[in-house]
N, C-alpha and C positions, 0 to 999 in steps of 0.2 A: 459478661465483662466487667462488672465490678467486681466479680469474684476473683476473676482472673487478679485483675489489679491487688486486691487485698493480698492473695495469696505471693503476689509479686514474681506471679508465673509471665516469663514474657513472650514465650512460647504460644502458653493459652491466649493471653493478650492478642498478639498477632492474629493465631488464628482467631478469634472471635471478631477484630477487625476486616479478617478477610471477609469472612461472611456476611461483615453488616455491608462492605463493602460491596459483594459482587450480588447481594440482595436489590439495592440501589441498581445496579446495572443491570437484573432481570426486570426490572419495572420500566428502563428504557431509559433510567437518568443515568448518564453515563457519566457527565459532569461531578454528579452529587456521590456515585460511586468515586471518584476521581480523588474528591475532597475528602471522604470518608478515609481514605487511605493515605493521602498527604499527611494529612493533620495528625499522623502518626511518626511521619517523619523521627521528632528528637529522640524516640525513643528506639529508634533504629541505628545507635550511632554506632553499633561495632559490624550488626549485619552477618556477622557469622554463623548464625545458626540456621539451621534447614527452613523454620518457620520466618527468620527476617529475608534471607535470599528470594523464598515465596512471595512474600510482601512485596518486595521493590519489584519483582517481576509482575505482579499484578499493575503496581505503581505504572509501570513502563506501560504495559499493554493497555490500560486504560486513557492516558497520557495520550496515547497515541490514535484511540479510539477517537477521540473527540479534538484531534488535531494539534496540540499542544506538542513539537515534536522539541523543543529546547527544554523541556521537564523530563523528558522520556528519553533524552542524550544525557541528561544528567543525572539522572538514577541508573541508566543503562549503564555508566562508567563507573558509577559505584558500586553498583551489582557483579558488576566484572571484577572489579578489583577485591571482591570480598571474593569471589567464585574463586579468582587464583589464588588466593589465600589458603583457604580450604579443601583445595583442589577437585571440586565441585565440575566434572567434565561434563555433564549433561548441564547442569546449568551454565557455564563458559560458550557451551555450542550456541543456547536461548542468546544469550550478550551478544554473538559473532553473526547470528540471523539478526538482530536490532541494528547492531552499527552496520552491518553491510543494507539494509534500507535507506538508515541513516545515511549514510555515503550516497548512494543511490540519488535520495531526492537530493541533495547538495550537487550534485555532479560530480561528486569524485568518485569517478567508477572503477577506478583502477582498485581503489579499496573495497569496493561492494565487489567484485571478483576476487580479492583474493580473503576477505570473510567469508564470503559464500563456498569458495571453493574449499575452505578451513571446513567447514561444516561440513560439506560431503564426504571429504575424503576421512574425518576423523568421527565421532559418534552419531552419526545422524541414521536413525534406526526409527525412530516415531516419523507420522504425516509431519508434526511440527518441524521436525527437523530438518525434512527431505524437500517437501512441497515448497514452502518459502525460498529456500536458498534456489533451486529448479527454477522456480518461474522467473525469479528475479535474473538470474542467468541467462535463463530463454529470452526476457525482454530485451535485454542489453545486446543478445547476441542478431537478435530480428534487428534492431536498431543500428547494429554497427555491420548490416550487411551480410551477414553468414546464418540464411535462412537455415538450412540443415542443421548447423548446430541448435540453432531457437527449437528447431523440433524434433530435436531429439531430448532435451531439459524437457520440453511441453509433454511428450507421450511420457518418461519419467515419471513425472510429477501426478497426471492423469492415472496413470495406474497406481499409483502409491495412494492417491485420494480416492478412487474407487472402493479400492480396498479396506478403510477406513471409516469409523464414523467418525470424523473430523469434520463438519458442513462447512466452518471457513476453510479449511486446504479444499475441498472439493470446489467450493463456492471459485478461488482463484484459481486452481489450475482452469476449470472451464473456460474461466473469464479469458486469459492467458490463449488458451487452446483456442478459442474463437479470433482472439486477435490475429495470433499467427494464420488462422485458416482464412480469415476476411482480408487480410492483407497479400494473401495470395490469389482473393477472385475466388475462393472455395464455397460456393453455396453451403457445404454444411456447418459452416460459422453460428448458420440461423439456429439448428436444433442445438449445438452447445448450450447458445446465448440462451435459448428459451428453458434450459434445465437448470442451466445458473438463475436464472429469475426466479425460478420456481421456488429458491431458497430467499429469495430477499425480506418475506417475513422472519426469518430466523431474528433473533437477540443478535447472532454475532457479527448479521451481516450490516455494518453500521461505518465501518472505519476506511482506512485509506483501499481496502481490498474491492470498492462500489468503483473507483476511479478506472482502475483497467478494466472494469467492467463496463462503464459507459465509453471507455475507446473503443472496444471492440465494437459496440454497437453504431457505434459513428462509423468506423471501417465497413462494416456492414449493411452501413444505410438502415439501421433497423433502430433509425432514435425514438420513434413513438413507441414501440415495443418495449423498448426499454425504460424509457419513463414511467411506462404503466407497470413494470416492473419495480420500481425504485418506489414510485408511490406508497409499498407495502413495507418500507424499512421502516423498523418499529420507531427510529431516534433521528431526529432530523441533523446529524453534525455536521461541521464544518466539510467535510468529507462528501458528506452525499449533498448538499448543498452545490458543490462543484460539480461534481457529477449531473444534478438536475439541472444543472446551467448549461453543460455543455450539450446535453441530450434534447434541451430546450430551446435551441437556435439562439444561445447567448451564450456564444466561444467568447468575448470578452470578457463579462463578467465573471467566465469560469476561470481565463487566464489569473482575474484580480484575485480571485477567492484560492486558486492555488499559489498563488505567490504570496498572500499573507500566511498560509499553512506553511509552506516552506518546499513545497513538492516542484523544483525545477523544473523536470519531464513532462510533468504533465501542461504547468504553465506554457512552455514550448509547445505540447502538442495543439493546447486550447488558441495560442497566438497565430497557429498556423490556419486551423479553422476561421478564426475572425479575421485574418487576412483573405482568405478565400472568399468570405462573405462581402468583405469592402471590396475586394476589386471586381467581384458579380456586381455590386449594386452601383460599378463605374468611379466608387473613389478609390481610385489609384494610390497616392501620395499614401493614406492611411496603411491601405491592403498593405503597401512596400514594407512598410513601416511595421508592422506587426510581422511579416514576412519575416525579415532581416533581422527583426529580433529575437525569432525561434531558432532561424539559421545562425546564429550567433552561439548560442546554445548549443545545438547539434554537433557543431565544429566544433567545440570546447570537450565536447566526450567524445569524439570519434562515430558519431553517428550518422554514417554514410547515408546510408538509404534512408533516412527522414530528410537530411539536408538536400540529398539527390530531388526529393518532393517539394523543398520549398525553391529550388531552383526552378524546377518545371514549373511549378503554381505560375512566376513570373516569366517564363519564357511564354507560357501557355497566351498570358495577357498582351503581353508586346509582339505576340505572332494573330492579334488578334480573337481568340478561341473565346 
């Protein structure tokens, strides 16, 4: 790295920083990796070289993994502007995937759908470009009461992931497939979760991908097995903490953790679980408040399936069940 700076080679210096950051990441220190990469931001003023674009992509990815959505958003915006200037279609697709997920977590699902669809209809050739937007569209379709559409997105995502060596893509596709199966009451969800769970010890399984896995475990009523799998995740990021709390019968704390991250859909799901726990314990006012908060979000994004579930929870309690 010193030689690269001495030679004033920006590309080589970015390469060295990237390797140093990824080395920190490989040891399980995602926060340290992000700091190494973020500290070089002042050298990345133009961001118009391939090395600079890769550098920004690494920053955005690692910020996502540690739950810093605001810095990921800022870096993604800069990366998209640079990619547009140089006409880098592949990097622009990556920017759209990032923007789609940020919009999904914010509750702006129309933008999430538009961004995801652009990638699918455009340069989506690798598993990194096909699986994330497909599973996102699948989760949105499921929530909005379109199960057949959700199944088709999940099918394509899983087939793509199985044909690739991308562990993260496969884990994500399996988790969402299990979510869909569990929502339909299909016992095959257990096998998908077990297959995904075997990947939990891999370094790449530490960020936002663990939360859909936890949601699927809750829907399939496999919380103990899910917890056992998550114990092997190498880095306890804020996402992993939220997933563990959701599976560990601490839905209120999971909701608060998701709120701090900025993951509104997962917060709403956790609040549904917290509300149900309160109702089961006879704390009607507390339960209704949690469910009402969840339902308000689901209604705002048109998630009719989850909104109907909220209403059924309240109705069941009113009927004395």
